[in-house]
C-alpha positions in Angstrom: 5.0 23.3 -13.9 1.8 23.0 -11.8 0.1 19.6 -12.0 -3.6 19.2 -11.5 -4.8 17.9 -8.1 -5.5 14.2 -7.7 -9.0 12.9 -8.3 -10.7 9.7 -6.9 -9.9 6.5 -8.6 -12.3 3.7 -9.6 -13.2 1.5 -6.7 -13.6 -2.3 -7.1 -16.5 -4.3 -5.7 -16.4 -5.8 -2.2 -15.9 -9.5 -1.8 -18.7 -12.0 -1.2 -18.4 -15.4 0.6 -16.9 -18.0 -1.8 -15.0 -15.3 -3.8 -11.9 -16.6 -5.6 -8.8 -14.8 -4.5 -5.5 -15.1 -6.4 -2.2 -15.0 -4.4 0.9 -13.7 -6.2 4.5 -13.1 -5.2 5.7 -10.0 -7.1 8.7 -9.4 -4.9 10.6 -11.7 -2.6 10.3 -15.4 -1.8 7.8 -16.4 0.9 8.4 -19.2 3.4 6.1 -22.0 2.5 4.8 -22.5 6.1 3.9 -18.8 6.4 2.1 -18.9 3.0 0.1 -22.0 4.0 -0.9 -20.4 7.3 -2.1 -17.3 5.6 -4.1 -19.3 3.1 -5.9 -21.0 6.0 -6.9 -17.6 7.4 -8.4 -16.7 4.0 -10.3 -20.0 3.8 -11.6 -19.3 7.3 -13.2 -16.1 5.8 -15.0 -18.4 3.3 -12.7 -17.2 0.5 -11.3 -19.5 -2.2 -7.5 -18.7 -2.4 -5.6 -19.9 -5.5 -1.8 -19.8 -5.5 -0.3 -18.8 -8.9 2.3 -21.1 -10.4 5.4 -19.2 -9.5 4.5 -18.0 -6.0 6.7 -20.7 -4.4 9.6 -20.1 -6.8 13.1 -19.0 -5.8 15.2 -17.1 -8.3 18.2 -19.2 -9.3 20.6 -16.3 -9.0 19.3 -13.8 -6.6 18.1 -15.0 -3.2 15.9 -11.9 -2.6 13.6 -12.6 -5.6 10.6 -15.0 -5.8 11.4 -16.4 -9.2 12.3 -14.8 -12.5 11.0 -11.3 -13.3 8.9 -12.4 -16.3 7.4 -15.3 -14.3 6.3 -13.0 -11.5 4.9 -10.5 -14.0 3.1 -13.3 -15.8 1.4 -14.6 -12.6 0.1 -11.2 -11.8 -1.2 -10.5 -15.3 -2.9 -13.9 -15.6 -4.5 -13.5 -12.1 -5.9 -10.1 -13.0 -7.2 -11.2 -16.4 -8.9 -14.3 -15.0 -12.6 -13.3 -15.0 -13.3 -15.8 -12.1 -10.8 -13.9 -9.8 -12.3 -11.2 -7.6 -9.2 -10.1 -5.8 -5.4 -10.3 -6.0 -3.4 -10.4 -2.8 0.4 -10.4 -2.5 2.2 -13.1 -0.6 4.9 -10.8 0.7 7.0 -7.7 0.0 10.8 -7.5 0.1 12.2 -6.3 -3.2 11.6 -7.0 -6.9 8.5 -5.1 -8.1 10.6 -2.4 -9.9 12.2 -5.2 -11.9 8.9 -6.6 -13.1 6.4 -3.8 -13.1 7.1 -2.8 -16.8 6.8 -6.5 -17.8 3.1 -6.6 -16.9 0.5 -6.5 -19.7 -1.1 -3.2 -18.6 -3.3 -3.1 -21.7 -4.8 -6.4 -20.8 -5.1 -5.4 -17.1 -6.9 -2.2 -18.0 -9.3 -4.2 -20.2 -10.0 -6.7 -17.4 -11.4 -3.9 -15.2 -11.3 -3.2 -11.5 -10.5 -5.9 -8.9 -9.4 -5.8 -5.3 -5.6 -5.5 -5.0 -3.9 -5.8 -1.6 -0.3 -5.4 -0.4 2.3 -3.1 1.2 6.0 -2.5 1.5 7.7 -3.2 -1.9 4.2 -3.5 -3.4 4.0 0.4 -3.1 5.4 0.5 -6.6 2.4 -1.6 -7.8 0.0 0.6 -6.0 1.4 3.6 -7.9 1.4 1.7 -11.2 -2.3 0.7 -10.8 -3.2 4.3 -9.9 -1.3 5.9 -12.8 -1.7 3.2 -15.5 -5.2 2.0 -14.8 -7.0 4.6 -12.6 -7.9 1.9 -10.1 -8.1 2.2 -6.3 -6.1 -0.3 -4.3 -5.7 -1.4 -0.6 -2.4 -0.8 1.3 -2.9 -3.9 3.5 -1.4 -7.0 5.0 0.0 -9.8 2.8 -0.9 -13.5 3.0 2.6 -14.5 4.2 3.4 -11.5 6.4 4.2 -12.3 10.1 1.9 -9.5 11.3 -1.1 -10.9 9.4 -0.5 -14.3 10.7 -0.3 -13.4 14.4 -2.2 -10.1 15.0 -6.0 -10.4 15.2 -6.7 -6.6 14.8 -4.6 -6.6 11.6 -6.7 -9.5 10.3 -10.0 -7.9 11.2 -9.1 -4.6 9.6 -8.5 -6.4 6.3 -11.5 -8.7 6.6 -13.9 -5.8 7.4 -12.5 -3.8 4.5 -13.0 -6.6 2.1 -16.5 -7.7 3.2 -18.0 -4.8 5.1 -16.2 -1.6 3.9 -18.8 0.7 5.3 -17.8 -0.4 8.8 -14.3 0.9 8.5 -14.8 4.4 7.1 -12.9 6.0 10.0 -9.3 4.8 10.5 -6.9 5.4 13.4 -5.8 3.7 16.5 -5.3 5.0 20.0 -1.6 5.4 19.4 -2.1 8.2 16.9 -0.9 11.7 17.8 -1.0 15.1 16.3 2.3 16.3 14.8 1.0 19.3 13.0 -2.6 20.5 13.7 -5.2 21.1 11.0 -7.9 19.4 8.9 -7.6 18.6 5.2 -9.5 16.9 2.5 -7.8 15.0 -0.4 -7.2 11.7 -2.2 -5.3 9.0 -0.4 -2.0 7.8 -1.8 1.3 6.4 -0.5 3.0 3.5 1.0 6.8 3.0 1.7 8.3 6.4 1.3 11.5 4.9 -0.1 9.6 3.3 -3.0 7.8 6.6 -3.7 11.2 8.3 -4.0 12.6 5.5 -6.1 9.7 5.9 -8.5 10.6 9.5 -9.4 11.9 9.9 -12.9 10.6 6.5 -14.2 8.5 6.6 -17.3 5.1 6.1 -15.6 5.7 7.9 -12.3 3.0 9.9 -10.7 4.0 13.5 -11.5 2.8 15.0 -8.2 1.0 14.4 -4.9 -0.9 17.7 -5.3 -4.3 17.4 -3.6 -3.4 14.1 -2.0 -3.4 12.8 1.6 0.0 11.2 1.7 0.2 8.0 3.8 3.8 7.0 4.4 5.8 4.6 6.4 8.9 2.5 6.0 11.2 -0.2 7.4 14.9 -0.4 8.0 15.7 3.2 6.9 17.9 5.0 9.4 17.2 8.6 10.2 19.7 10.1 7.8 18.3 7.9 5.0 14.8 9.0 5.7 16.1 12.6 5.7 17.6 12.0 2.2 14.4 10.3 0.9 12.1 13.1 2.2 14.5 15.8 1.0 14.5 14.3 -2.5 10.7 14.4 -2.6 10.7 18.0 -1.4 13.4 19.1 -3.9 11.7 17.4 -6.8 8.5 19.4 -6.2 6.6 16.1 -5.8 5.1 17.2 -2.5 4.1 20.7 -3.7 0.4 21.1 -3.0 0.0 18.0 -0.9 -3.1 18.4 1.3 -2.0 16.4 4.4 0.3 13.7 5.7 -0.5 10.6 7.8 2.5 8.7 9.2 2.5 5.0 9.8 5.2 2.8 11.3 9.0 3.2 11.1 10.1 -0.3 12.2 13.9 -0.8 12.4 14.5 2.8 11.5 16.2 3.6 14.9 14.9 5.3 18.1 11.5 6.8 17.3 12.3 10.2 18.8 15.2 10.5 16.3 13.0 9.4 13.4 10.2 11.8 14.6 12.6 14.7 14.6 13.5 14.1 11.0 9.8 13.7 10.0 8.9 17.0 11.7 11.8 18.8 10.3 11.2 17.7 6.7 7.3 17.7 6.7 6.5 20.4 9.3 7.2 23.2 6.9 4.6 22.0 4.3 1.9 23.9 6.2 -0.5 21.0 6.2 -1.9 18.7 8.9 0.3 15.8 9.9 -0.8 12.8 12.1 1.8 10.4 13.4 1.6 6.7 14.6 -1.6 6.0 12.7 -0.4 2.4 12.6 -0.2 1.0 9.1 2.6 -0.7 7.3 5.3 -2.6 9.1 3.8 -2.2 12.6 2.7 -4.9 15.1 -0.9 -3.9 14.3 -1.4 -2.7 10.7 -4.6 -1.1 9.5 -5.7 -1.6 5.9 -5.6 1.8 4.2 -7.5 2.4 1.0 -5.5 4.3 -1.7 -7.2 6.4 -4.3 -10.2 7.4 -2.4 -11.4 10.8 -1.1 -11.0 11.3 2.6 -10.6 13.8 5.4 -7.5 13.9 7.7 -8.3 15.5 11.0 -5.1 16.0 13.0 -6.8 17.0 16.2 -9.1 14.0 16.2 -6.1 11.9 14.9 -8.3 10.2 12.3 -8.6 9.6 8.6 -12.2 9.4 7.5 -13.2 8.1 4.0 -15.9 10.0 2.1 -17.1 6.6 0.8 -16.4 3.0 1.6 -13.2 1.7 0.1 -15.1 -0.9 -2.0 -18.4 -0.8 -3.7 
């Protein structure tokens, strides 16, 4: 079965000074001091961050979860449906979204309309859910309690500029970027942690195909053979059939990069599409904010991703 190519998603409005921003913890628990430091950064941008009731929770039985599944889902639903909230930013990743994503009130979320949504890592499952279930564009960007966001000025500036001045960050890419497979392609951005994309396959609301997409992928803590398995699953399932291009971010704690690179080239090089590596998003020391669901051009020779339009209205 051939699926239709991806189309651009609905973009939310940019943030204005004084905007109310809700912070949620859909995955793992966030250390209180890191959360507090991240909130101070947001306040320094003249935002009004509000922490939802269960963000500081710790699940009584599972150390890797920030509170009960229904409580985490309730926080996100209530934040999205609050008309005074302009953006929802995740506190951290880890694991847990797949346990709570089906507990969200997607009917109410769709009715509430577009808002800015920011996160990465385990939040990949929410990016996919927002794309498929609501048709809304989102931002693959740093989280409030993430170490990179707290200590790296370029990471902070990439998110700040995207939120307030999105027209200033239409072309994405750092000097580290390299051409893996040459070419130039136009498509719709999608992606995140590649392990989460593979884990989503076969679930009731999974995206059926990346056809027509510019796939932005990265991951953390996945050894070369596990990345091989993940990419092979995406290939065998047909999910990558018709993908327009691939941009590769960081592969932190995945082993020596040359070994990881060999796997990426072996598994993705045969797609016949341009591939850019080390574009620096995800779990890297500097992490660019990457809009998802927007039309863009991937130029492997120039080693850039250029958006057709700003990420936010």
